[in-house]
TIKE-81566 format. One line per field, with one value per atom (N, C-alpha, C): residue number from 0; x, y, z; atom name. Coordinates in Angstrom, 2 decimals. Layout:
<nodes>
k	(NUM  ...)
px	(X  ...)
py	(Y  ...)
pz	(Z  ...)
a	(CA  ...)
</nodes>
This chain:
<nodes>
k	(0  0  0  1  1  1  2  2  2  3  3  3  4  4  4  5  5  5  6  6  6  7  7  7  8  8  8  9  9  9  10  10  10  11  11  11  12  12  12  13  13  13  14  14  14  15  15  15  16  16  16  17  17  17  18  18  18  19  19  19  20  20  20  21  21  21  22  22  22  23  23  23  24  24  24  25  25  25  26  26  26  27  27  27  28  28  28  29  29  29  30  30  30  31  31  31  32  32  32  33  33  33  34  34  34  35  35  35  36  36  36  37  37  37  38  38  38  39  39  39  40  40  40  41  41  41  42  42  42  43  43  43  44  44  44  45  45  45  46  46  46  47  47  47  48  48  48  49  49  49  50  50  50  51  51  51  52  52  52  53  53  53  54  54  54  55  55  55  56  56  56  57  57  57  58  58  58  59  59  59  60  60  60  61  61  61  62  62  62  63  63  63  64  64  64  65  65  65  66  66  66  67  67  67  68  68  68  69  69  69  70  70  70  71  71  71  72  72  72  73  73  73  74  74  74  75  75  75  76  76  76  77  77  77  78  78  78  79  79  79  80  80  80  81  81  81  82  82  82  83  83  83  84  84  84  85  85  85  86  86  86  87  87  87  88  88  88  89  89  89  90  90  90  91  91  91  92  92  92  93  93  93  94  94  94  95  95  95  96  96  96  97  97  97  98  98  98  99  99  99  100  100  100  101  101  101  102  102  102  103  103  103  104  104  104  105  105  105  106  106  106  107  107  107  108  108  108  109  109  109  110  110  110  111  111  111  112  112  112  113  113  113  114  114  114  115  115  115  116  116  116  117  117  117  118  118  118  119  119  119  120  120  120  121  121  121  122  122  122  123  123  123  124  124  124  125  125  125  126  126  126  127  127  127  128  128  128  129  129  129  130  130  130  131  131  131  132  132  132  133  133  133  134  134  134  135  135  135  136  136  136  137  137  137  138  138  138  139  139  139  140  140  140  141  141  141  142  142  142  143  143  143  144  144  144  145  145  145  146  146  146  147  147  147  148  148  148  149  149  149  150  150  150  151  151  151  152  152  152  153  153  153  154  154  154  155  155  155  156  156  156  157  157  157  158  158  158  159  159  159  160  160  160  161  161  161  162  162  162  163  163  163  164  164  164  165  165  165  166  166  166  167  167  167  168  168  168  169  169  169  170  170  170  171  171  171  172  172  172  173  173  173  174  174  174  175  175  175  176  176  176  177  177  177  178  178  178  179  179  179  180  180  180  181  181  181  182  182  182  183  183  183  184  184  184  185  185  185  186  186  186  187  187  187  188  188  188  189  189  189  190  190  190  191  191  191  192  192  192  193  193  193  194  194  194  195  195  195  196  196  196  197  197  197  198  198  198  199  199  199  200  200  200  201  201  201  202  202  202  203  203  203  204  204  204  205  205  205  206  206  206  207  207  207  208  208  208  209  209  209  210  210  210  211  211  211  212  212  212  213  213  213  214  214  214  215  215  215  216  216  216  217  217  217  218  218  218  219  219  219)
px	(-23.70  -22.53  -23.28  -23.32  -23.52  -22.48  -23.26  -22.88  -22.12  -20.49  -19.63  -19.37  -19.85  -20.53  -22.00  -23.02  -23.97  -24.69  -25.22  -25.42  -26.77  -26.94  -28.21  -26.94  -26.06  -25.49  -24.50  -23.68  -22.67  -21.87  -20.04  -20.35  -20.93  -21.80  -21.71  -21.14  -20.92  -20.97  -22.10  -22.61  -23.77  -23.01  -22.04  -21.92  -21.49  -21.43  -20.85  -19.55  -19.57  -17.60  -17.12  -16.61  -16.00  -15.49  -14.38  -13.88  -13.28  -12.14  -10.57  -10.35  -9.96  -8.77  -7.55  -7.25  -5.72  -3.90  -3.65  -2.87  -1.74  -1.87  -0.37  0.00  0.63  0.94  1.22  0.97  1.57  2.39  3.17  3.45  3.82  3.63  2.48  4.76  3.78  5.29  4.90  5.95  5.57  6.81  6.17  7.32  8.37  8.66  9.35  8.67  7.01  6.81  6.12  5.73  5.40  6.39  7.75  8.46  9.31  8.94  8.55  7.39  6.19  4.99  5.85  6.27  6.71  8.18  8.46  9.76  9.28  7.97  7.64  7.71  6.32  5.59  6.32  7.27  8.51  8.64  9.23  9.62  9.05  7.06  6.34  6.03  6.69  6.25  6.49  7.74  7.94  6.69  5.30  3.87  3.52  3.66  2.46  4.16  4.77  6.02  5.38  5.72  5.26  3.44  2.81  1.07  1.65  2.23  2.30  2.73  3.60  4.60  3.78  3.25  2.34  1.25  0.40  -0.18  0.19  1.48  1.99  2.08  2.57  2.62  1.72  0.33  -1.80  -1.74  -0.74  -1.27  -0.47  1.29  1.36  0.67  0.08  -0.25  -1.48  -2.33  -3.53  -3.08  -2.57  -2.19  -1.56  -0.50  -0.40  -1.59  -2.43  -3.53  -4.51  -4.61  -4.90  -4.67  -3.89  -2.78  -2.67  -2.95  -3.64  -5.08  -5.60  -7.49  -7.14  -6.61  -6.91  -5.67  -4.79  -5.15  -5.46  -6.44  -7.33  -8.51  -8.98  -9.94  -9.27  -8.21  -7.64  -7.27  -7.48  -7.58  -8.76  -9.99  -11.17  -11.51  -11.21  -11.42  -10.47  -9.08  -8.72  -9.17  -9.95  -10.47  -11.56  -12.60  -14.03  -13.22  -11.51  -11.96  -10.84  -10.45  -10.17  -11.14  -12.46  -13.24  -14.46  -14.18  -14.49  -13.68  -12.92  -11.55  -11.81  -12.46  -12.86  -13.68  -15.24  -16.45  -16.40  -15.97  -15.13  -14.93  -13.64  -12.76  -13.54  -14.10  -15.72  -16.73  -16.81  -18.22  -16.98  -15.65  -15.35  -15.63  -14.97  -14.56  -16.18  -16.68  -18.23  -18.24  -18.52  -18.52  -17.55  -16.21  -15.68  -16.14  -16.52  -17.47  -18.42  -19.04  -20.16  -19.76  -19.18  -18.62  -16.36  -16.73  -15.21  -14.61  -14.68  -13.85  -12.78  -12.82  -10.72  -10.20  -8.51  -7.58  -7.08  -7.30  -6.11  -7.60  -7.92  -9.87  -8.66  -8.86  -8.04  -6.43  -5.39  -5.02  -4.67  -5.44  -5.71  -6.04  -6.53  -7.36  -6.60  -5.71  -5.06  -3.65  -3.24  -2.48  -2.90  -4.18  -4.64  -4.56  -4.75  -4.59  -3.35  -2.31  -0.50  -0.24  -0.73  -0.14  -1.23  -0.68  -0.71  -1.27  -2.14  -2.61  -1.56  -0.99  -0.46  -1.08  -1.32  -2.14  -1.97  -1.28  -0.78  -1.51  -1.89  -2.55  -4.18  -4.22  -5.76  -6.79  -6.83  -7.43  -7.43  -6.03  -6.17  -7.05  -6.58  -7.06  -7.53  -8.94  -11.06  -10.79  -10.55  -10.40  -10.67  -9.51  -9.05  -10.00  -10.69  -11.48  -12.73  -13.22  -14.90  -14.49  -13.57  -12.98  -13.50  -12.57  -12.71  -14.50  -15.21  -16.85  -17.65  -17.07  -18.11  -18.06  -16.02  -16.11  -17.06  -17.09  -17.99  -19.49  -19.84  -21.25  -21.47  -20.76  -21.05  -20.94  -20.05  -20.18  -21.54  -22.12  -23.14  -24.22  -24.22  -25.09  -24.89  -23.92  -23.98  -24.71  -24.48  -25.74  -26.98  -27.56  -28.51  -28.88  -28.26  -29.53  -28.54  -27.06  -26.50  -27.02  -28.06  -28.04  -29.23  -29.49  -30.76  -30.07  -28.29  -27.63  -27.83  -27.98  -27.98  -26.68  -25.68  -24.32  -23.69  -24.03  -23.48  -25.20  -26.39  -26.87  -26.37  -25.77  -25.74  -24.42  -23.39  -22.22  -22.22  -23.05  -23.65  -24.42  -24.93  -25.73  -24.59  -23.55  -22.59  -21.59  -21.49  -20.44  -21.11  -22.85  -23.26  -23.36  -23.34  -22.74  -21.84  -20.68  -19.85  -18.91  -19.75  -19.35  -20.34  -21.02  -22.01  -20.57  -20.79  -18.99  -18.11  -17.21  -17.03  -16.45  -18.02  -18.82  -18.40  -19.14  -19.82  -18.02  -17.12  -15.27  -14.60  -15.11  -14.32  -14.77  -16.06  -16.46  -15.74  -15.44  -15.17  -14.06  -13.17  -11.98  -11.34  -12.24  -11.90  -12.54  -13.17  -13.63  -12.55  -11.45  -10.13  -9.97  -9.20  -8.50  -8.83  -10.29  -10.45  -10.45  -10.66  -10.08  -8.84  -7.72  -6.14  -5.94  -5.83  -5.74  -6.44  -7.17  -7.75  -7.30  -6.58  -6.41  -4.39  -3.60  -2.49  -2.10  -3.68  -3.18  -4.30  -4.15  -4.72  -3.69  -3.12  -2.43  -2.63  -1.87  -0.94  -0.64  -0.61  -0.12  -0.17  -0.55  -1.03  -0.40  -0.32  0.16  1.84  2.57  3.72  4.44  2.99  4.20  3.57  3.08  3.07  4.06  4.62  5.04  6.66  7.22  7.90  8.22  7.10  7.03  7.12  7.19  7.19  6.42  4.95  3.08  3.30  2.80  2.42  0.59  -0.22  -1.24  -1.67  -2.79  -3.57  -4.60  -4.07  -4.97  -6.35  -7.04  -8.49  -8.58  -9.37  -9.85  -10.72  -9.78  -10.41  -10.65  -12.48  -12.45  -11.60  -11.28  -10.61  -11.48  -11.15  -11.32  -12.08  -12.07  -13.20  -14.02  -14.35  -15.66  -16.76  -15.42  -16.56  -16.38  -16.34  -17.02  -17.88  -18.29  -18.86  -20.83  -20.10  -21.06  -22.39  -21.79  -21.88  -22.67  -22.72  -23.61  -24.99  -26.40  -26.77  -27.25  -28.36  -27.95  -29.77  -30.47  -31.94  -32.40)
py	(-23.24  -22.51  -20.70  -19.82  -18.53  -17.61  -17.10  -15.59  -15.32  -15.44  -14.33  -12.94  -12.16  -11.02  -11.19  -10.84  -10.53  -8.85  -8.46  -7.88  -7.11  -8.20  -7.74  -7.62  -8.91  -8.52  -7.90  -7.30  -5.89  -6.79  -5.90  -4.69  -3.69  -2.54  -1.14  0.04  0.44  1.82  3.25  3.26  4.36  5.66  6.02  7.84  7.80  5.69  6.06  5.64  5.42  5.83  6.37  7.53  7.75  6.49  6.18  5.71  6.54  5.86  6.43  5.19  5.83  4.98  4.69  3.75  4.15  4.07  5.85  5.62  5.19  3.75  2.47  1.94  1.31  0.55  -0.52  -2.24  -2.97  -3.92  -4.50  -5.04  -6.96  -7.65  -8.55  -9.84  -10.62  -11.09  -12.94  -13.75  -14.90  -16.23  -17.27  -17.39  -18.17  -19.34  -19.97  -21.52  -21.63  -22.19  -22.88  -21.12  -21.21  -21.61  -21.25  -22.27  -23.62  -24.10  -25.04  -25.58  -25.27  -26.16  -26.07  -25.10  -25.48  -26.23  -26.66  -27.75  -28.83  -29.19  -29.90  -30.79  -29.84  -29.67  -30.09  -30.15  -30.42  -31.87  -32.55  -33.42  -34.48  -33.58  -35.17  -35.17  -34.19  -34.83  -33.44  -33.80  -32.42  -31.66  -32.95  -32.44  -31.85  -31.84  -30.90  -29.55  -30.06  -28.40  -27.51  -27.97  -27.64  -26.15  -27.69  -26.72  -26.20  -25.85  -25.15  -23.39  -23.77  -22.65  -21.37  -22.76  -21.99  -20.98  -21.94  -21.30  -19.79  -19.63  -18.51  -17.36  -18.26  -17.43  -16.11  -16.96  -16.28  -15.72  -15.64  -15.39  -13.27  -14.00  -12.79  -11.73  -12.71  -11.87  -10.71  -11.63  -10.86  -10.19  -9.95  -9.37  -7.05  -7.84  -7.24  -6.49  -7.61  -6.68  -5.49  -6.34  -5.15  -4.30  -4.55  -2.93  -2.10  -2.23  -1.29  -0.86  -1.71  -1.59  0.15  -0.16  0.35  1.42  2.16  3.52  3.59  3.11  3.29  4.10  3.20  3.53  5.04  5.78  6.48  7.85  7.25  7.99  8.72  8.10  8.65  9.62  9.59  10.22  11.62  11.73  12.73  13.13  12.21  13.41  14.16  13.59  14.08  15.53  15.47  16.80  17.31  17.00  18.19  19.18  18.07  18.92  19.77  19.47  20.24  21.62  21.31  22.81  23.75  22.93  23.87  25.05  23.74  24.09  25.57  25.16  26.29  27.48  27.42  28.32  29.96  28.77  29.03  29.48  29.45  30.47  31.25  31.15  32.72  33.63  33.49  34.45  35.33  34.54  34.83  35.82  35.75  36.53  37.15  37.53  38.00  39.43  39.45  40.25  40.86  40.46  41.23  42.21  41.07  41.31  41.17  41.52  41.61  40.47  40.03  38.16  38.06  37.52  37.21  36.79  38.03  37.19  35.78  35.63  34.11  32.87  32.70  31.55  31.66  32.48  32.13  31.42  32.49  30.94  30.32  29.79  28.33  27.47  27.97  27.60  27.00  28.39  27.63  27.23  27.27  25.84  24.38  23.87  22.62  22.16  23.33  22.80  21.98  22.61  22.25  21.27  19.99  18.60  17.08  15.68  15.50  15.03  14.22  14.03  12.87  12.49  11.37  11.60  9.50  9.23  9.53  10.65  10.82  11.62  12.63  13.81  14.21  13.35  12.93  13.77  13.69  13.54  15.20  15.46  16.77  18.15  17.41  18.22  18.28  16.98  17.04  17.89  18.46  19.75  20.27  20.51  22.55  22.47  21.86  22.35  22.07  21.57  21.72  23.03  23.09  24.98  26.04  25.46  27.11  26.78  26.00  25.56  26.38  26.22  26.73  28.35  28.76  30.68  30.90  30.31  30.90  30.98  29.92  29.78  30.91  31.00  32.19  33.78  34.17  35.15  35.32  33.95  34.08  34.53  34.18  34.09  36.02  36.19  38.05  39.03  38.10  38.55  37.72  37.39  36.56  36.63  38.40  38.43  37.22  37.25  36.80  35.01  34.93  33.01  32.22  33.60  33.75  33.82  34.32  34.29  32.58  32.53  31.62  30.87  31.50  31.03  30.03  30.79  30.28  29.91  29.36  27.98  26.68  27.01  26.23  25.55  26.24  25.78  25.05  25.83  25.36  23.47  23.42  22.13  20.97  21.90  21.13  20.39  22.09  21.16  20.16  20.20  18.84  17.98  18.04  16.62  15.96  16.14  16.49  15.26  16.45  16.18  14.51  14.80  12.60  12.03  12.06  11.35  11.27  12.10  11.68  10.54  11.40  10.29  8.52  8.56  7.32  6.28  7.98  6.44  6.69  7.62  6.98  5.04  5.50  4.06  2.93  3.20  2.13  2.00  2.75  2.59  1.82  2.24  1.93  -0.14  0.00  -1.13  -2.29  -1.28  -1.84  -2.22  -1.25  -1.53  -2.64  -2.62  -3.79  -5.11  -5.48  -5.89  -7.07  -6.28  -5.75  -6.50  -5.54  -5.71  -7.15  -7.94  -9.39  -10.00  -9.50  -10.82  -10.64  -10.14  -10.55  -10.60  -11.21  -12.48  -13.51  -13.53  -15.04  -16.25  -17.16  -17.77  -19.31  -20.48  -20.34  -19.28  -19.35  -18.80  -16.55  -16.30  -14.99  -14.75  -15.06  -14.34  -14.02  -15.50  -15.48  -15.00  -15.24  -14.02  -12.74  -12.45  -10.88  -10.55  -11.02  -10.80  -11.72  -11.64  -12.12  -10.73  -9.76  -8.79  -7.90  -7.30  -6.80  -5.81  -6.43  -5.90  -5.52  -4.73  -4.08  -3.62  -3.53  -2.58  -1.68  -0.90  -0.77  1.17  2.25  2.48  3.47  3.26  3.42  5.09  5.82  7.04  7.05  8.92  9.20  10.43  10.56  12.04  13.08  14.30  15.09  15.46  15.84  15.62  17.10  18.02  19.51  18.78  17.57  17.28  17.04  15.97  15.32  15.79  16.75  17.71  19.05  18.65  19.20  18.78  17.13  15.54  16.26  16.29  16.66  17.55  18.51  20.31  20.22  20.62  20.65  21.78  20.99  21.94  21.98  21.82  22.33  22.81)
pz	(19.48  19.48  19.75  20.32  20.51  19.58  18.85  17.42  18.28  17.46  18.25  17.85  17.28  17.00  17.73  18.50  18.89  19.12  18.45  18.47  19.11  20.80  20.98  22.51  22.93  23.85  23.62  23.03  22.51  22.34  22.80  23.02  21.60  22.76  21.54  22.02  20.94  21.41  20.99  21.69  22.17  21.80  21.07  20.66  19.05  18.75  17.29  16.85  15.26  15.27  14.46  13.64  12.40  11.65  10.60  10.24  9.37  8.71  7.88  6.98  6.27  5.95  5.68  5.90  6.15  5.59  4.98  3.93  4.07  3.52  4.26  2.99  2.74  1.36  1.67  1.98  2.55  1.20  1.35  0.56  0.93  0.10  -0.23  -0.45  1.13  1.07  1.45  1.33  1.40  2.26  2.89  3.66  3.02  4.46  3.12  3.61  3.18  2.73  2.14  1.42  -0.18  -1.08  -1.13  -1.03  -1.48  -0.23  -0.03  -1.23  -1.00  -1.99  -2.54  -3.90  -4.70  -5.15  -4.19  -4.32  -4.82  -3.48  -4.41  -4.55  -5.64  -6.53  -8.05  -8.13  -8.99  -8.45  -7.35  -6.57  -6.93  -6.67  -6.93  -8.98  -9.62  -10.53  -12.15  -13.13  -13.83  -14.39  -14.84  -14.36  -14.18  -12.83  -11.22  -11.72  -12.05  -11.71  -13.03  -14.23  -15.81  -15.32  -14.89  -14.54  -14.23  -12.39  -11.75  -12.11  -13.26  -14.03  -14.76  -15.28  -16.02  -15.13  -14.74  -13.80  -12.78  -12.34  -12.16  -13.12  -14.72  -16.36  -15.98  -15.67  -15.89  -15.15  -13.70  -12.87  -13.08  -13.69  -13.26  -15.37  -15.63  -16.88  -16.29  -15.73  -15.06  -14.02  -12.88  -12.11  -12.90  -14.26  -15.00  -16.26  -15.85  -16.27  -16.16  -14.89  -13.45  -13.19  -12.94  -13.03  -14.02  -15.32  -16.86  -15.89  -15.28  -15.31  -14.62  -13.17  -12.60  -12.89  -13.67  -14.64  -15.03  -16.24  -16.68  -16.04  -14.74  -13.85  -13.33  -13.20  -12.77  -13.34  -14.81  -15.96  -15.97  -16.31  -15.73  -15.02  -13.54  -13.03  -13.43  -13.62  -14.13  -15.32  -16.11  -17.02  -16.86  -16.15  -15.51  -14.94  -13.34  -12.85  -13.90  -15.10  -15.96  -16.68  -16.87  -17.36  -16.41  -14.91  -13.92  -14.28  -13.94  -13.82  -14.62  -16.15  -17.21  -17.66  -16.83  -16.63  -15.23  -14.59  -13.20  -13.53  -14.38  -15.31  -16.65  -16.71  -17.85  -17.07  -15.82  -15.92  -14.40  -13.92  -13.58  -14.50  -15.42  -16.63  -17.25  -17.20  -17.10  -16.30  -15.34  -13.78  -13.31  -14.26  -13.97  -15.01  -16.00  -16.82  -15.96  -14.73  -14.09  -12.68  -11.81  -10.94  -10.98  -9.26  -9.21  -9.03  -9.54  -8.59  -8.22  -7.43  -6.33  -7.46  -7.62  -9.09  -8.52  -7.70  -6.61  -7.54  -7.03  -8.51  -9.38  -10.16  -11.77  -11.12  -10.82  -10.56  -9.93  -9.21  -8.76  -10.25  -10.37  -11.37  -12.52  -13.16  -14.07  -13.72  -12.25  -11.78  -11.61  -11.73  -11.47  -13.68  -14.23  -15.60  -15.55  -14.77  -14.99  -15.85  -15.02  -15.95  -15.28  -15.22  -15.05  -13.67  -12.77  -11.18  -11.37  -10.00  -9.49  -8.69  -8.35  -7.35  -5.82  -5.17  -4.20  -3.82  -5.15  -4.90  -5.39  -6.23  -6.87  -6.04  -4.47  -3.57  -3.34  -2.69  -2.93  -3.78  -5.35  -6.54  -6.05  -6.28  -6.46  -4.57  -3.87  -2.63  -3.08  -3.84  -4.08  -5.04  -6.01  -7.19  -6.44  -5.33  -4.70  -3.59  -3.55  -3.08  -3.95  -4.82  -5.77  -6.07  -6.82  -7.16  -5.85  -4.01  -3.79  -3.39  -3.92  -3.94  -5.19  -6.00  -7.40  -6.55  -6.05  -5.68  -4.40  -3.34  -2.88  -3.47  -4.16  -5.64  -5.82  -6.53  -7.28  -6.09  -4.80  -3.53  -3.63  -3.44  -2.83  -4.58  -5.45  -6.71  -7.05  -6.32  -7.16  -8.73  -8.90  -10.69  -11.41  -11.12  -12.01  -11.86  -11.18  -11.67  -12.69  -13.01  -14.02  -15.88  -15.46  -16.90  -17.27  -18.54  -19.43  -19.69  -19.52  -20.00  -18.35  -17.37  -16.14  -15.02  -15.81  -15.12  -15.99  -17.05  -17.99  -17.17  -17.14  -16.23  -15.10  -14.52  -13.59  -13.49  -14.24  -14.98  -14.93  -15.66  -16.63  -14.66  -13.76  -13.36  -12.71  -12.27  -11.06  -11.59  -13.09  -13.66  -13.83  -14.31  -13.94  -11.94  -11.44  -10.53  -10.43  -10.40  -10.26  -11.13  -12.11  -13.14  -11.82  -11.34  -10.68  -9.75  -9.26  -7.89  -7.71  -9.45  -10.37  -10.32  -11.20  -11.49  -10.26  -9.24  -7.99  -7.80  -7.72  -7.05  -7.86  -8.97  -10.14  -9.49  -9.48  -9.47  -7.69  -6.99  -5.91  -5.88  -6.17  -6.85  -6.94  -8.23  -8.59  -7.65  -7.23  -6.23  -4.79  -4.78  -3.61  -4.58  -5.40  -6.92  -6.36  -7.06  -6.47  -5.15  -3.90  -2.71  -2.11  -2.68  -2.35  -3.96  -4.74  -5.44  -5.31  -5.17  -4.51  -3.45  -2.33  -1.55  -1.46  -2.63  -2.66  -3.17  -2.32  -2.15  -2.88  -3.98  -3.55  -4.83  -6.21  -7.06  -6.96  -7.57  -6.79  -5.98  -4.97  -4.03  -4.13  -4.94  -4.65  -5.83  -7.53  -8.22  -7.44  -6.82  -6.19  -5.57  -4.54  -3.87  -4.03  -5.63  -6.21  -7.18  -6.98  -8.17  -7.58  -6.17  -5.36  -4.87  -5.81  -5.46  -3.98  -3.65  -2.40  -2.80  -1.87  -1.54  -2.32  -2.60  -3.67  -2.36  -2.13  -1.26  -2.16  -1.89  -2.37  -2.43  -2.91  -2.66  -1.32  -0.96  0.57  0.13  0.96  1.10  1.88  2.03  2.43  3.85  5.12  6.54  6.00  5.49  4.94  4.39  3.97  2.96  4.04  4.82  6.27  6.67  7.15  7.81  7.23  6.32  5.50  4.88  4.83  5.07  6.44  7.57  8.73  8.84  8.42  8.14  7.98  8.45  8.57  6.82  6.66  5.26  4.56  5.24  5.21  6.77)
a	(N  CA  C  N  CA  C  N  CA  C  N  CA  C  N  CA  C  N  CA  C  N  CA  C  N  CA  C  N  CA  C  N  CA  C  N  CA  C  N  CA  C  N  CA  C  N  CA  C  N  CA  C  N  CA  C  N  CA  C  N  CA  C  N  CA  C  N  CA  C  N  CA  C  N  CA  C  N  CA  C  N  CA  C  N  CA  C  N  CA  C  N  CA  C  N  CA  C  N  CA  C  N  CA  C  N  CA  C  N  CA  C  N  CA  C  N  CA  C  N  CA  C  N  CA  C  N  CA  C  N  CA  C  N  CA  C  N  CA  C  N  CA  C  N  CA  C  N  CA  C  N  CA  C  N  CA  C  N  CA  C  N  CA  C  N  CA  C  N  CA  C  N  CA  C  N  CA  C  N  CA  C  N  CA  C  N  CA  C  N  CA  C  N  CA  C  N  CA  C  N  CA  C  N  CA  C  N  CA  C  N  CA  C  N  CA  C  N  CA  C  N  CA  C  N  CA  C  N  CA  C  N  CA  C  N  CA  C  N  CA  C  N  CA  C  N  CA  C  N  CA  C  N  CA  C  N  CA  C  N  CA  C  N  CA  C  N  CA  C  N  CA  C  N  CA  C  N  CA  C  N  CA  C  N  CA  C  N  CA  C  N  CA  C  N  CA  C  N  CA  C  N  CA  C  N  CA  C  N  CA  C  N  CA  C  N  CA  C  N  CA  C  N  CA  C  N  CA  C  N  CA  C  N  CA  C  N  CA  C  N  CA  C  N  CA  C  N  CA  C  N  CA  C  N  CA  C  N  CA  C  N  CA  C  N  CA  C  N  CA  C  N  CA  C  N  CA  C  N  CA  C  N  CA  C  N  CA  C  N  CA  C  N  CA  C  N  CA  C  N  CA  C  N  CA  C  N  CA  C  N  CA  C  N  CA  C  N  CA  C  N  CA  C  N  CA  C  N  CA  C  N  CA  C  N  CA  C  N  CA  C  N  CA  C  N  CA  C  N  CA  C  N  CA  C  N  CA  C  N  CA  C  N  CA  C  N  CA  C  N  CA  C  N  CA  C  N  CA  C  N  CA  C  N  CA  C  N  CA  C  N  CA  C  N  CA  C  N  CA  C  N  CA  C  N  CA  C  N  CA  C  N  CA  C  N  CA  C  N  CA  C  N  CA  C  N  CA  C  N  CA  C  N  CA  C  N  CA  C  N  CA  C  N  CA  C  N  CA  C  N  CA  C  N  CA  C  N  CA  C  N  CA  C  N  CA  C  N  CA  C  N  CA  C  N  CA  C  N  CA  C  N  CA  C  N  CA  C  N  CA  C  N  CA  C  N  CA  C  N  CA  C  N  CA  C  N  CA  C  N  CA  C  N  CA  C  N  CA  C  N  CA  C  N  CA  C  N  CA  C  N  CA  C  N  CA  C  N  CA  C  N  CA  C  N  CA  C  N  CA  C  N  CA  C  N  CA  C  N  CA  C  N  CA  C  N  CA  C  N  CA  C  N  CA  C  N  CA  C  N  CA  C  N  CA  C  N  CA  C  N  CA  C  N  CA  C  N  CA  C  N  CA  C  N  CA  C  N  CA  C  N  CA  C  N  CA  C  N  CA  C  N  CA  C  N  CA  C  N  CA  C  N  CA  C  N  CA  C  N  CA  C  N  CA  C  N  CA  C  N  CA  C  N  CA  C  N  CA  C  N  CA  C  N  CA  C  N  CA  C)
</nodes>
């Protein structure tokens, strides 16, 4: 039997193809077959029915615990984002004493410290922080002597460290999202429990279009 996907005969795409994450939550649904399956277990005897009942209880507990892990992983991203905002705020104030920094920078930074970050706007907040960092970098490029300032060097070093931690935290979050999305479609136990609870798939972290465009640029 030939390979269904044959890299030698194609079809291939010489121009390449970019990918994007679909921002859509899919509800878990089960059909009549699942209900018939559960009824048959009770018909076969009380023991199979009770065993499957306990399996569903265990699956429900597992999914609830996995939801808590998702919350924990998301909060880790938020913590690093908040720390990065603090670092940028401190850097901006140091620069303000030396140069005339755009006041809107402080306004945007203050807005980012206003409260909890929701799942919907986490990517947008991260993109805004990246833009603020770029603005501060532009200011430093215009005043290269400031780069030797110990406080500024330390702040920029902290910013680079936090960006690495944010990347790692996003990867961990996406791993947990992937685990959730696979488990809720694991029939029969978890999928039946997920459908009855009204669970949906989760959307992993995605980079903004602006970040993707920057990644395609030539840096050297």
